[in-house]
Backbone bond lengths (Angstrom), bond angles and torsions (degrees), N, CA, C in turn:
res aa  C-N    CA-C-N  psi(-1)  N-CA   C-N-CA  omega(-1)  CA-C   N-CA-C  phi
1 M - - - 1.434 - - 1.517 107.98 -
2 T 1.313 117.00 137.48 1.454 121.91 177.42 1.519 109.41 -133.01
3 V 1.315 116.74 132.30 1.465 122.64 172.82 1.522 106.96 -113.39
4 T 1.323 115.69 123.73 1.460 122.12 174.88 1.514 107.00 -113.34
5 D 1.316 116.83 112.18 1.465 122.34 -177.05 1.524 108.78 -106.70
6 T 1.321 115.92 110.38 1.470 121.27 179.79 1.525 111.04 -116.94
7 R 1.324 116.79 27.94 1.464 121.06 -179.02 1.521 111.40 -85.84
8 R 1.285 117.29 62.91 1.463 120.06 179.97 1.523 108.43 -61.93
9 N 1.316 116.26 121.98 1.450 122.49 -179.34 1.523 107.71 -108.68
10 L 1.313 116.94 109.19 1.465 120.26 -175.59 1.518 112.96 -70.13
11 V 1.341 117.74 -24.98 1.459 120.42 178.62 1.523 110.35 -72.99
12 N 1.325 117.17 -44.80 1.463 121.75 179.69 1.529 108.51 -139.60
13 P 1.333 118.24 80.23 1.465 121.14 -173.37 1.523 114.60 -72.80
14 L 1.315 119.00 -6.90 1.463 119.89 -174.11 1.522 113.90 -91.80
15 I 1.323 118.43 -24.40 1.467 119.36 -173.03 1.522 109.99 -121.00
16 R 1.334 115.95 107.78 1.461 122.36 175.72 1.526 106.98 -146.74
17 A 1.302 117.41 89.86 1.462 121.32 -177.83 1.520 110.67 -82.52
18 W 1.332 116.38 158.92 1.452 122.50 174.26 1.528 109.07 -147.84
19 T 1.325 115.03 158.72 1.462 121.68 177.17 1.525 108.07 -133.65
20 T 1.327 115.89 135.55 1.456 121.39 174.41 1.521 108.29 -105.47
21 D 1.323 115.96 128.14 1.462 122.66 178.22 1.521 109.68 -108.52
22 A 1.325 115.83 158.14 1.469 121.06 176.42 1.521 109.22 -138.37
23 I 1.321 115.00 151.13 1.464 122.95 174.44 1.529 107.19 -151.38
24 A 1.323 117.10 150.21 1.465 120.64 179.41 1.521 109.73 -126.01
25 T 1.322 115.29 156.59 1.459 120.99 169.82 1.523 107.66 -90.47
26 D 1.306 116.73 170.70 1.452 119.93 169.78 1.521 108.21 -64.10
27 F 1.322 117.33 147.83 1.458 122.18 175.75 1.527 106.69 -97.32
28 I 1.334 116.32 125.41 1.458 121.22 -169.86 1.524 110.55 -121.61
29 S 1.331 115.11 138.26 1.473 120.82 171.59 1.528 106.50 -107.90
30 G 1.312 117.13 -172.24 1.457 119.71 177.71 1.513 113.57 -64.93
31 T 1.348 116.89 -27.26 1.468 120.06 -174.15 1.523 114.47 -129.41
32 D 1.332 118.19 -2.77 1.464 119.84 -173.19 1.531 110.23 -148.55
33 S 1.321 116.52 174.64 1.469 119.75 176.86 1.527 110.31 -149.69
34 L 1.321 114.45 155.00 1.461 123.33 173.05 1.522 105.73 -118.80
35 T 1.321 117.36 122.14 1.456 119.55 -174.69 1.529 111.52 -74.31
36 A 1.317 115.69 153.30 1.462 121.63 178.50 1.528 111.20 -60.32
37 S 1.319 117.00 -22.44 1.468 119.55 178.48 1.525 111.70 -69.49
38 S 1.347 117.69 -15.78 1.464 120.97 179.09 1.528 112.66 -94.79
39 I 1.343 116.85 3.37 1.465 121.60 -177.38 1.523 109.84 -102.42
40 G 1.329 116.13 119.97 1.458 122.06 177.86 1.517 110.72 -100.65
41 Y 1.333 116.75 159.17 1.469 122.39 -175.69 1.512 108.74 -138.33
42 S 1.307 116.12 125.91 1.462 121.69 173.09 1.519 107.18 -121.17
43 A 1.333 116.54 114.45 1.465 120.86 -176.29 1.522 111.35 -65.30
44 G 1.302 117.47 -36.76 1.457 120.16 -175.01 1.517 110.44 74.12
45 P 1.315 116.89 174.80 1.468 119.66 -177.46 1.525 111.49 -70.30
46 A 1.315 114.90 143.68 1.462 120.82 177.98 1.522 109.74 -89.21
47 T 1.320 115.31 148.95 1.452 122.17 174.09 1.523 107.54 -109.41
48 I 1.310 117.16 124.99 1.457 121.89 177.26 1.529 106.67 -85.60
49 L 1.329 116.72 109.89 1.465 121.14 -177.46 1.524 111.90 -82.76
50 S 1.337 116.68 -31.05 1.462 120.33 175.99 1.518 108.54 -158.73
51 G 1.320 115.91 157.55 1.456 120.53 -179.45 1.515 111.60 74.68
52 S 1.323 114.80 -157.30 1.459 120.93 -177.19 1.516 109.88 -139.27
53 A 1.346 116.68 130.91 1.458 121.76 177.89 1.515 109.20 -157.63
54 G 1.306 115.92 139.41 1.458 121.63 170.67 1.517 107.03 -94.23
55 V 1.332 117.88 118.23 1.459 121.58 -174.14 1.517 109.55 -116.49
56 T 1.329 115.67 132.48 1.460 122.25 179.06 1.521 108.88 -111.05
57 E 1.325 116.54 121.44 1.463 120.99 -179.96 1.521 110.34 -87.99
58 T 1.321 115.37 155.74 1.457 121.59 179.78 1.518 108.91 -135.33
59 T 1.321 116.62 142.28 1.461 122.23 173.66 1.521 107.41 -108.10
60 R 1.310 116.13 133.60 1.464 122.30 -179.22 1.518 109.82 -121.90
61 E 1.329 116.50 141.64 1.457 121.00 179.92 1.519 112.73 -89.06
62 T 1.327 117.04 -13.47 1.454 120.63 -179.40 1.521 110.42 -148.22
63 L 1.319 115.87 146.81 1.464 121.45 175.37 1.525 110.55 -117.78
64 L 1.338 116.00 29.07 1.460 121.62 179.54 1.531 110.98 -65.06
65 N 1.332 116.42 -37.45 1.464 122.65 178.11 1.526 108.73 -120.08
66 T 1.319 116.75 163.38 1.456 121.16 177.33 1.525 108.91 -64.58
67 V 1.348 116.50 126.25 1.462 121.69 -178.45 1.531 109.77 -134.79
68 P 1.345 117.47 145.66 1.464 119.73 175.29 1.526 110.54 -68.52
69 V 1.358 116.32 136.60 1.458 120.29 179.99 1.531 113.16 -122.76
70 Q 1.319 118.33 -20.62 1.466 122.87 174.34 1.524 107.50 -149.17
71 T 1.333 115.71 142.30 1.457 121.20 176.83 1.517 108.54 -129.60
72 G 1.317 115.26 128.35 1.462 120.83 177.41 1.517 108.62 -105.76
73 A 1.309 116.60 126.69 1.464 122.08 178.62 1.521 107.70 -139.92
74 S 1.299 116.39 176.83 1.471 121.43 179.92 1.520 110.39 51.63
75 T 1.318 116.78 39.90 1.454 120.42 -178.34 1.523 110.52 -83.94
76 T 1.307 115.33 151.15 1.461 121.30 177.61 1.520 108.19 -132.10
77 G 1.323 116.40 118.46 1.461 120.14 178.61 1.519 112.60 62.00
78 N 1.315 115.69 -164.68 1.455 120.78 178.26 1.528 109.62 -71.80
79 H 1.339 116.26 145.61 1.461 119.25 -179.27 1.533 110.18 -154.17
80 V 1.329 114.86 159.09 1.459 122.37 177.09 1.524 107.78 -129.35
81 V 1.328 116.00 129.69 1.460 122.97 -177.47 1.529 108.32 -126.86
82 R 1.339 117.09 138.41 1.468 120.94 -179.89 1.530 109.62 -134.66
83 W 1.329 116.01 146.36 1.459 121.78 172.33 1.518 109.32 -149.32
84 R 1.331 114.82 160.95 1.470 121.99 179.71 1.524 107.81 -120.02
85 P 1.320 117.71 98.93 1.456 120.07 -177.75 1.529 112.27 -70.24
86 T 1.316 114.51 155.35 1.460 121.89 173.71 1.522 107.68 -113.11
87 L 1.321 116.35 126.50 1.458 121.03 175.46 1.516 108.98 -99.11
88 T 1.323 115.85 140.27 1.459 121.19 173.49 1.524 106.93 -122.52
89 I 1.311 115.98 137.98 1.458 120.21 -178.32 1.521 108.14 -127.69
90 A 1.335 115.23 120.02 1.458 120.69 177.19 1.531 107.81 -79.99
91 V 1.323 116.05 115.39 1.462 120.76 -177.35 1.526 108.65 -109.85
92 P 1.333 117.36 110.60 1.470 120.08 177.20 1.521 111.08 -61.78
93 G 1.310 116.93 151.47 1.462 122.63 -175.13 1.516 115.35 -60.34
94 L 1.308 119.31 -23.92 1.464 120.77 -176.16 1.521 113.56 -93.01
95 K 1.314 118.63 6.70 1.465 121.23 179.51 1.518 110.19 -75.45
96 S 1.317 115.32 149.48 1.465 121.47 179.86 1.516 110.74 -73.47
97 A 1.329 116.45 140.66 1.458 121.08 173.10 1.523 108.12 -71.47
98 G 1.321 116.51 150.85 1.452 119.43 177.30 1.516 112.22 143.84
99 E 1.304 115.39 -169.37 1.460 122.61 -177.94 1.529 109.17 -92.44
100 Y 1.336 115.11 127.99 1.460 121.84 176.98 1.526 107.68 -114.35
101 R 1.311 117.11 140.18 1.468 121.06 179.22 1.519 110.07 -124.72
102 G 1.326 114.34 141.64 1.454 121.67 177.18 1.506 109.51 -161.41
103 S 1.310 116.53 -175.14 1.468 121.25 -178.62 1.514 110.75 -128.92
104 L 1.333 114.16 144.33 1.451 123.04 172.25 1.528 106.16 -119.13
105 T 1.321 116.73 124.66 1.463 121.08 -177.92 1.513 110.33 -118.20
106 H 1.339 115.49 131.58 1.467 122.58 174.06 1.521 108.83 -108.52
107 S 1.320 116.27 147.43 1.466 121.10 172.25 1.523 107.84 -140.38
108 V 1.325 116.07 151.70 1.472 121.64 -178.67 1.517 108.44 -122.59
109 S 1.317 115.93 133.44 1.465 120.19 175.04 1.505 110.24 -136.92
């Protein structure tokens, strides 16, 4: 995940916070599904590629609803932040083996 913030604010260039949210769909195979409530998200540490930002990571146990996963604050000027999240999926013992497909969506505000 990469956030590129180019919202230079000439009136107050030091404070421009942002939040990244995530949500997932159910993961579906041909005969079975894993619900989004069983999908966990760990943002992990962010790497500041340019500029300056204080970033707070969040770990979530479910992606059933839109949840904040990273927050950027104390930003100065334009900046680029990147992280590599880890997803965990709780798979009950009676689920079918095979390929499951779903979507993970990030949004920044």
